C-alpha positions in Angstrom: 0.1 -0.1 0.1 1.0 3.4 -0.7 0.8 6.6 1.2 -2.0 8.1 -1.0 -4.4 4.8 -0.6 -3.7 4.9 3.6 -4.6 8.5 3.6 -7.9 8.0 1.3 -9.1 5.1 3.5 -8.4 7.5 6.9 -10.4 10.2 5.0 -13.0 8.0 4.1 -13.3 6.6 7.5 -13.2 9.8 9.1 -16.0 11.1 6.9 -18.2 7.8 7.2 -17.5 8.9 11.5 -18.6 12.1 10.9 -21.7 11.6 9.0 -22.4 8.7 11.5 -22.2 11.3 14.3 -24.1 13.9 12.8 -27.0 11.5 12.0 -26.7 10.2 15.6 -26.8 14.3 16.2 -29.9 14.9 14.3 -32.0 11.7 15.6 -31.2 13.0 19.2 -32.4 16.6 18.1 -35.2 15.2 16.5 -36.0 13.4 19.8 -35.6 16.4 22.1 -37.4 18.7 20.0 -40.4 16.4 19.8 -40.5 15.8 23.8 -40.6 19.6 23.9 -43.8 19.7 21.6 -45.7 16.5 21.9 -47.2 15.0 25.0 -48.0 11.4 23.7 -44.7 9.6 24.0 -45.9 7.0 21.7 -45.7 10.0 19.2 -42.6 11.3 20.1 -41.0 7.8 19.4 -42.6 7.7 16.1 -41.5 11.4 15.3 -37.7 10.1 17.0 -38.1 7.0 14.6 -39.1 9.4 11.2 -36.2 11.7 12.2 -33.7 8.3 12.1 -34.8 6.2 9.4 -34.6 8.4 6.3 -30.7 9.7 7.1 -30.4 13.5 6.9 -34.0 13.8 5.0 -35.9 12.8 8.3 -35.4 15.6 10.2 -36.4 18.0 7.4 -39.5 15.9 7.1 -40.1 16.2 10.9 -39.7 20.0 10.5 -42.3 20.1 8.2 -44.6 18.5 10.1 -43.8 19.1 13.8 -46.3 20.7 16.4 -45.9 24.7 16.0 -45.8 25.3 19.8 -43.6 24.1 22.6 -45.7 22.5 25.2 -44.4 25.1 27.8 -45.8 28.0 25.7 -49.3 26.5 25.6 -49.2 25.8 29.2 -48.3 29.1 29.8 -50.8 30.9 27.2 -53.6 29.1 28.8 -52.7 30.1 32.2 -52.3 33.9 31.2 -55.9 33.4 29.5 -57.2 32.1 32.8 -56.0 35.0 34.7 -56.9 37.4 32.3 -60.6 35.6 32.2 -60.3 35.8 36.4 -59.3 39.7 35.8 -61.9 40.5 33.7 -64.5 39.0 36.1 -63.2 40.6 39.0 -63.7 43.9 37.0 -67.5 44.0 37.6 -67.6 43.3 41.0 -65.6 46.6 42.2 -66.1 50.2 41.7 -63.8 51.8 39.5 -63.1 54.8 41.9 -62.9 53.6 45.5 -62.5 49.4 44.3 -65.1 48.4 47.2 -67.3 45.5 46.1 -70.5 46.5 44.1 -73.3 44.3 43.3 -73.8 43.6 39.2 -77.4 45.4 39.8 -76.1 48.5 41.5 -76.6 51.7 39.7 -74.1 53.6 42.0 -71.3 52.7 44.5 -73.2 52.5 48.2 -69.6 53.8 49.4 -68.5 56.3 47.0 -71.7 57.0 45.4 -70.1 57.4 41.9 -72.6 56.4 39.1 -71.9 53.1 37.8 -74.7 52.3 35.4 -77.8 54.2 33.6 -81.0 53.3 34.4 -83.7 52.4 32.0 -86.4 54.9 31.7 -89.1 52.9 31.7 -88.3 49.9 34.1 -85.5 51.3 35.9 -83.4 48.3 35.3 -79.7 49.0 35.4 -78.2 49.2 31.6 -74.7 48.7 30.2 -72.9 51.4 28.8 -73.0 50.3 25.1 -76.6 48.8 25.1 -79.0 50.5 22.4 -82.4 49.2 23.7 -83.1 47.9 27.2 -83.3 44.0 26.8 -85.9 43.8 30.0 -88.7 46.1 28.3 -87.5 46.7 24.9 -87.1 50.7 25.2 -85.0 52.5 23.2 -81.9 53.7 25.4 -81.6 57.4 24.8 -78.3 58.5 24.4 -77.1 62.2 25.9 -77.5 64.8 23.1 -73.9 66.6 22.3 -73.6 69.3 24.6 -72.8 72.6 22.3 -70.6 74.7 24.2 -70.2 77.3 21.2 -66.9 78.4 19.5 -64.7 78.1 22.5 -61.6 78.1 20.4 -60.3 81.5 19.9 -57.2 82.6 17.8 -54.9 84.1 19.5 -54.6 87.9 18.7 -50.9 89.1 17.9 -49.5 92.1 20.0 -48.8 94.9 18.2 -45.2 96.0 18.2 -45.5 99.1 20.2 
């Protein structure tokens, strides 16, 4: 054997070794990524097999069909939604000025006398601010007329140089 053939054999063996290591690394990456994105252990195993069996093509196929979010992100988003829903539910139970507890049917806050809702002109039931008609007696809700302040904006007069 010559020096050239020994060098080629070593280079070929090193290339195969690095290809094998790269293949194992991509299969391991698919496994780790699938564990972060998929709850079912059987599906994690199938994704790993898909990522390992067609060498170097499997991870690309996996990337096309993997879930778009990590499980941790999904859980975090669900917790944020629950917290927002809880805050929104609590919002209607407190006066916006003094933060004391008020009932949904209160027209004014009993502590600070802040007007919370407008009563219906016919049945006196509390109305929400955006309602166009009373749902209890079908009376149209009168929106307050615009207040005319006249022309309050005056252009400033220039002083004459003396």
